[in-house]
C-alpha positions in Angstrom: 65.7 11.4 -25.7 64.9 7.7 -26.6 65.8 6.6 -23.0 63.7 9.3 -21.6 60.6 8.2 -23.6 61.2 4.5 -22.7 61.6 5.5 -19.0 58.4 7.6 -19.2 56.3 4.8 -20.7 57.4 2.3 -18.1 56.5 4.8 -15.1 53.0 5.4 -16.8 52.4 1.6 -17.2 53.7 1.1 -13.6 51.2 3.7 -12.3 48.2 2.5 -14.4 48.9 -1.2 -13.3 49.3 -0.3 -9.6 46.1 1.7 -9.9 44.3 -1.1 -11.3 45.4 -3.6 -8.6 44.9 -1.5 -5.6 41.5 -0.1 -6.8 40.1 -3.4 -8.1 41.2 -5.2 -4.9 39.6 -2.6 -2.7 36.3 -2.4 -4.5 35.9 -6.3 -5.3 37.4 -7.8 -2.0 37.6 -5.0 0.4 41.4 -5.9 1.0 44.8 -6.4 -0.8 47.0 -9.3 -0.4 49.0 -7.8 2.6 45.8 -6.6 4.5 44.3 -10.0 3.8 47.2 -11.7 5.7 46.6 -9.5 8.8 42.8 -9.9 8.4 42.1 -6.1 7.7 39.3 -5.1 5.7 38.7 -1.8 4.0 35.1 -0.6 4.3 32.9 2.4 4.0 32.9 4.3 7.2 29.2 5.1 7.2 27.7 1.8 5.9 30.3 -0.8 6.9 30.1 -2.3 3.2 32.8 -2.5 0.7 34.2 0.6 -1.0 32.5 2.0 -4.2 34.5 2.5 -7.3 34.7 6.4 -6.8 35.7 5.6 -3.2 38.5 3.5 -4.3 39.7 5.9 -6.9 39.8 8.8 -4.1 41.5 6.5 -1.8 44.2 5.6 -4.3 45.0 9.2 -5.4 44.9 10.3 -1.6 47.8 7.8 -1.2 49.8 9.4 -4.0 49.2 13.1 -3.2 49.2 12.9 0.7 51.6 10.1 1.6 52.3 9.2 5.2 56.0 9.7 6.0 
């Protein structure tokens, strides 16, 4: 049981850190490191501006629940 708790805590930390990285990068810079290399920006479809925080959160969770195979 000790190892399961340890493993579960690592998974939760990984999820939180990844969520913070992606959402922060999308909202603050409009891109992540890999997208920056290819000069790809993530913008709002209607306004053409950077994503808002709520849009970044929705985008992150849509990657988790609806992954592209």
